C-alpha positions in Angstrom: -18.2 67.2 -36.0 -21.2 69.3 -34.3 -22.6 68.1 -31.1 -24.9 69.0 -28.8 -23.5 69.6 -25.3 -25.2 67.6 -22.7 -25.6 68.5 -19.1 -25.9 66.3 -15.6 -29.0 67.0 -14.1 -29.3 69.8 -11.4 -29.6 69.1 -7.7 -28.1 66.0 -7.4 -25.0 64.9 -4.8 -21.5 64.8 -6.8 -21.0 61.6 -5.5 -23.9 60.3 -7.7 -22.1 61.5 -10.9 -18.5 61.9 -10.8 -16.7 59.5 -8.8 -13.4 61.2 -8.4 -12.4 58.9 -5.4 -11.9 56.1 -8.3 -9.4 58.1 -10.0 -7.5 59.2 -7.1 -7.5 55.7 -5.4 -5.6 54.8 -8.5 -3.8 58.1 -9.1 -2.8 59.7 -5.8 -2.5 63.6 -6.1 0.9 63.1 -4.7 2.0 61.0 -8.2 0.4 63.5 -10.3 2.5 66.6 -8.7 5.7 64.6 -8.9 5.3 63.7 -12.4 4.1 67.5 -13.4 7.6 68.7 -11.2 9.6 66.0 -13.2 8.1 67.1 -16.6 8.6 71.2 -15.7 4.5 71.6 -16.1 3.9 72.2 -12.3 1.5 75.4 -12.3 4.3 78.2 -11.7 1.4 80.9 -10.2 -2.2 80.5 -9.0 -4.5 79.5 -11.9 -8.2 79.0 -12.2 -7.5 75.3 -13.5 -3.9 74.1 -12.1 -2.4 71.6 -13.2 -2.6 68.6 -10.8 -6.5 69.1 -11.2 -6.3 69.3 -14.7 -5.1 65.7 -15.0 -7.8 64.9 -13.1 -10.0 66.5 -15.5 -8.3 64.8 -18.5 -9.2 61.3 -17.1 -12.8 62.3 -16.0 -13.2 63.2 -19.7 -13.2 59.5 -20.9 -15.9 58.6 -18.5 -18.3 61.3 -19.9 -17.9 61.9 -23.9 -21.4 62.5 -24.6 -21.2 65.4 -21.7 -19.9 68.7 -22.4 -15.9 69.6 -21.5 -17.4 72.8 -19.2 -20.1 70.2 -17.5 -17.5 67.7 -16.6 -15.4 70.1 -14.6 -18.1 71.9 -12.9 -19.0 68.6 -11.5 -15.3 67.4 -10.9 -14.4 70.4 -9.0 -17.1 69.9 -6.3 -15.0 66.9 -5.5 -11.7 68.4 -5.9 -12.6 70.9 -3.3 -13.3 68.1 -0.8 -9.7 66.9 -1.8 -8.1 70.1 -1.7 -9.9 71.7 0.9 -12.9 74.4 0.4 -10.5 77.2 0.4 -9.3 76.0 -3.0 -9.8 78.9 -5.4 -10.6 76.8 -8.5 -13.2 78.2 -10.8 -15.3 76.9 -13.7 -13.7 78.2 -16.5 -14.8 78.6 -19.8 -14.1 76.0 -23.0 -11.1 78.5 -23.9 -9.7 78.2 -20.4 -10.3 74.5 -20.5 -8.2 74.5 -23.9 -5.4 76.8 -22.7 -4.9 74.8 -19.6 -4.9 71.8 -21.6 -2.4 73.0 -24.0 -0.3 74.5 -20.7 0.0 70.8 -19.8 0.8 69.0 -22.9 0.9 65.2 -22.9 4.2 64.5 -21.1 3.0 64.4 -17.8 -0.1 62.4 -18.5 2.0 59.8 -20.6 4.5 59.4 -18.0 1.9 59.0 -15.1 0.4 56.4 -17.3 3.4 54.6 -17.7 4.6 54.8 -14.0 1.2 53.7 -12.7 -0.7 51.7 -15.1 0.5 48.0 -15.0 -0.6 44.6 -13.6 -2.3 44.3 -10.6 -3.5 40.6 -10.4 -2.1 38.8 -7.0 -1.3 35.4 -6.1 -0.8 33.8 -2.6 -2.3 31.8 -0.1 -5.1 33.7 1.0 -6.1 35.9 -2.5 -5.4 35.1 -5.9 -6.3 37.0 -8.9 -8.3 34.3 -11.2 -7.5 33.9 -15.0 -4.5 35.9 -14.4 -1.9 32.9 -14.2 -0.4 29.7 -15.8 1.4 27.5 -13.5 4.4 30.1 -12.7 3.5 32.9 -15.5 1.4 36.0 -15.4 -0.7 35.8 -18.7 -0.2 38.8 -21.1 -1.0 39.3 -24.7 0.1 42.1 -27.2 -1.8 43.5 -29.7 -3.1 46.5 -31.7 -5.8 48.5 -32.8 -7.1 52.1 -34.1 -9.4 55.1 -32.8 -11.0 57.8 -34.4 -9.9 61.5 -33.4 -11.4 65.1 -34.6 -11.6 65.6 -38.3 -8.9 68.7 -38.3 -6.3 69.3 -40.7 -3.3 69.4 -37.8 -4.9 65.8 -36.7 -4.7 64.6 -40.6 -1.2 66.0 -41.1 0.1 64.8 -37.7 -1.5 60.9 -37.6 -2.9 60.6 -41.1 -6.6 58.8 -42.6 -7.4 55.5 -44.2 -8.4 55.8 -47.9 -12.0 57.1 -48.3 -14.8 54.6 -49.3 -17.4 55.8 -52.2 -16.0 59.1 -51.9 -16.7 59.4 -48.3 -14.4 61.3 -46.1 -13.0 59.2 -43.4 -11.8 60.3 -39.9 -7.9 60.6 -39.3 -6.8 57.7 -36.8 -4.3 56.6 -34.5 -2.8 53.5 -34.3 -1.6 51.9 -30.9 -0.5 48.9 -29.7 -0.8 47.8 -26.0 -0.2 44.7 -23.6 -3.1 43.2 -21.4 -3.1 41.5 -18.3 -5.5 38.6 -19.3 -7.4 38.2 -16.1 -7.9 41.6 -15.1 -7.9 43.4 -18.6 -5.2 46.0 -17.7 -4.1 47.5 -20.5 -0.7 48.4 -20.1 2.9 49.9 -21.6 0.6 51.3 -24.5 2.4 53.3 -27.5 0.4 55.3 -30.0 1.3 56.7 -33.1 0.0 57.6 -36.9 -2.4 55.5 -38.6 0.5 54.6 -41.2 2.6 53.4 -38.5 3.2 49.6 -38.0 1.9 47.5 -35.3 5.8 45.7 -35.2 7.3 49.7 -35.1 5.2 50.3 -32.3 5.6 47.1 -30.6 9.3 47.3 -30.1 8.6 49.9 -27.4 5.7 47.8 -25.8 7.6 44.8 -25.1 9.9 46.6 -23.1 7.0 46.1 -20.6 7.3 42.7 -20.1 9.0 41.2 -17.4 10.4 38.0 -16.4 7.6 36.2 -14.2 5.2 37.1 -17.6 4.3 34.3 -20.4 3.4 36.8 -23.7 0.8 35.5 -26.1 0.7 37.0 -29.7 -0.9 36.8 -33.0 1.2 35.6 -36.1 1.4 39.4 -37.4 3.8 40.3 -34.6 6.8 38.1 -35.2 10.1 38.8 -36.7 13.2 37.7 -35.8 14.5 41.5 -34.1 10.9 41.6 -32.0 11.2 38.2 -31.0 14.6 38.5 -30.0 13.8 41.4 -28.1 11.0 40.8 -26.2 12.9 37.4 -25.0 15.5 39.3 -23.9 13.1 40.8 -21.2 13.2 37.6 -19.4 9.6 37.1 -20.3 8.3 33.5 -22.0 6.5 34.0 -25.4 4.2 31.8 -27.2 3.3 33.1 -30.5 1.5 32.3 -33.4 3.7 32.2 -36.6 2.9 32.4 -40.4 3.0 28.9 -42.1 5.7 30.0 -44.6 7.9 30.7 -41.5 11.1 27.9 -42.1 11.2 25.6 -39.1 13.3 22.7 -39.6 12.9 19.5 -37.0 16.0 19.7 -34.6 14.8 17.1 -32.1 11.0 15.5 -31.6 9.3 15.8 -28.0 6.9 13.4 -26.8 3.4 15.1 -27.2 4.3 16.6 -30.8 5.9 19.6 -30.3 9.4 19.8 -31.6 12.9 21.5 -31.2 13.8 24.0 -34.1 15.6 27.5 -34.7 14.8 31.2 -35.9 16.8 33.1 -37.8 17.5 36.8 -39.1 18.2 35.9 -42.6 18.2 32.5 -45.2 22.0 33.6 -45.0 22.0 33.2 -41.1 20.2 30.0 -41.7 22.5 28.6 -44.5 25.6 29.1 -42.0 23.8 28.1 -38.7 24.7 31.7 -37.2 22.7 33.7 -34.8 19.8 31.4 -34.8 17.4 31.4 -31.5 16.1 27.9 -30.4 12.2 27.4 -30.0 9.8 25.1 -29.4 7.3 24.7 -32.3 3.7 23.5 -31.3 1.4 22.1 -34.4 -2.2 21.5 -33.9 -5.8 21.4 -35.4 -9.1 22.8 -34.1 -11.8 20.0 -34.4 -15.3 20.2 -35.3 -14.8 24.3 -36.5 -15.0 24.0 -40.5 -13.8 27.7 -40.8 -11.0 26.9 -38.7 -7.3 27.3 -40.6 -5.9 23.5 -41.3 -3.1 23.9 -39.3 -2.0 26.6 -36.2 1.9 26.8 -35.6 2.8 28.3 -32.5 6.6 28.8 -31.2 7.5 29.4 -28.0 10.6 30.0 -25.3 9.6 27.3 -23.2 11.7 24.4 -24.4 11.2 21.9 -22.3 7.6 20.3 -22.7 7.4 19.2 -19.2 7.5 22.8 -18.3 4.4 24.0 -20.3 2.8 20.7 -22.3 2.1 21.2 -26.0 -1.9 20.8 -25.4 -2.0 23.2 -22.3 0.2 25.9 -24.5 -2.2 25.6 -27.3 -5.4 26.0 -25.2 -3.7 28.8 -23.7 -3.0 30.6 -26.8 -6.4 31.1 -27.3 -7.1 33.3 -24.4 -5.1 35.8 -26.3 -8.4 37.2 -27.6 -8.8 38.5 -23.8 -7.2 41.3 -25.4 -10.0 41.7 -28.2 -12.6 42.1 -25.2 -10.3 44.6 -23.3 -9.8 46.6 -26.3 -14.1 46.5 -27.1 -14.1 47.8 -23.4 -12.0 50.5 -24.1 -13.1 51.5 -27.4 -17.2 51.1 -27.1 -18.5 50.6 -23.4 -15.9 53.4 -22.0 -16.0 56.3 -24.4 -19.5 55.0 -26.9 -18.9 53.3 -29.7 -20.4 56.4 -32.2 -17.8 59.3 -30.3 -14.5 60.1 -31.8 -12.1 61.6 -29.6 -12.7 65.4 -29.0 -9.2 66.9 -28.8 -8.6 68.9 -32.4 -4.6 69.2 -31.8 -2.2 66.2 -32.2 -0.5 66.9 -28.8 -4.2 67.1 -27.1 -5.0 63.8 -28.9 -2.1 62.1 -27.2 -3.1 63.5 -23.8 -6.6 62.4 -24.0 -5.5 58.8 -25.3 -3.5 58.5 -22.0 -6.4 59.7 -20.2 -8.8 57.2 -21.8 -6.2 54.3 -20.5 -6.1 55.6 -17.1 -10.0 55.8 -16.7 -10.2 52.6 -18.2 -7.4 51.5 -15.5 -9.8 52.9 -12.8 -12.6 50.9 -13.7 -10.5 47.5 -14.1 -9.1 48.5 -10.7 -12.2 48.8 -8.9 -13.6 45.4 -10.6 -10.2 44.0 -9.3 -10.8 44.7 -5.9 -14.6 43.3 -6.2 -13.3 40.0 -8.0 -10.5 39.7 -5.5 -13.1 39.9 -2.4 -15.4 37.6 -3.9 -12.9 35.5 -5.0 -14.1 35.3 -8.3 -12.6 36.0 -12.2 -12.7 39.5 -12.9 -14.1 38.5 -16.2 -17.2 37.2 -14.8 -17.9 40.7 -13.6 -19.8 43.3 -16.1 -17.6 46.1 -17.3 -20.4 47.7 -18.9 -22.1 47.8 -15.2 -18.9 48.9 -13.4 -18.4 51.8 -16.1 -22.4 52.8 -14.8 -21.6 52.5 -11.1 -18.6 54.6 -11.7 -20.4 57.0 -13.2 -23.4 56.9 -10.7 -22.5 56.1 -7.3 -19.2 55.7 -5.5 -19.1 56.9 -1.9 -17.2 53.7 -0.5 -14.2 54.5 -2.9 -14.4 58.5 -2.4 -11.1 60.1 -1.4 -13.4 62.8 -0.1 -16.3 62.8 2.0 -19.7 62.6 0.6 -21.5 65.3 -0.2 -24.4 64.9 2.5 -27.8 67.0 1.7 -25.7 69.4 -0.3 -26.7 69.8 -3.7 -24.8 71.0 -6.9 -27.1 74.2 -8.4 
């Protein structure tokens, strides 16, 4: 798709537009050099665009989807010189040079950096606690999936596929991804991506490995399977998942409060022979005053003792799962722009760009988390759109390099 290349205004301070400090605060240069070393992608000779600078560039791209690739690099490098010293020989290469540098680095170190750095950040303690992050002893997380449009090239179509066309109109190819979200901070972690036709439950098998014992994971009814439930439970996390109404859940013991003990099985044969069953607690409830709501909601949980998680509390908590929809909206709309597709024309660079986007989202959310923690506020009460604008405009207080003072970019 043709796009007019935008430029940032001339004669401005670098901290007014590219907030490298926010990115370097969340992704230290030492960590980037380490993942490049481990993946064999460290620059072996002096280049105009070294590999570690390229990583920062990939993250910065997500903040400026409407700006040309070269213009983003031009502004970014002003900050990099402060970070690496004025003697750093880094040049604003052309579009072809940028593309070659991205191909050299590939997606492996970018994904490794994401997996290593991005994770839950909410805290709990006597002095500071992240509001909206905790339920009793658990950190609340949710799992869900979505899709993103990518550049319409034959390589991308072959690698990722596209949905069926409507009324003869050509659809863009898409990627599908599944993520975990920390509900209180909207941090998207453990994300996995693949082609459009890959199912969410398939991707989820890798995603749930990022669950931890102190977490309580919420999921909608399309995620449950015996295999995924067992795999998720094995991590030590507790689960509250909605299930479909046709799942057979015999009542083995009724608890006060309306929930009951049951078992789930891998097959009908196992159910008949009462083998390989996993105990679950079932919570069924209705939403009054909502005419469009389904007659009955069914949840199953690994929290078998009602006093540890009363049925009414877990039913109310489940509806916090929609926080992940808000996080996806931030990621897909407010960060990248609703009408913009991922720029990359090669499959490996699509993957690289995707994880760059997730890291940019993490940088924004990390800033909002710090502000909310100092103000003792719920991060949800802060405006994500405003935070993105602030990071784009001016964040000298968080800069990893000094403000540029009276100097300007010409």
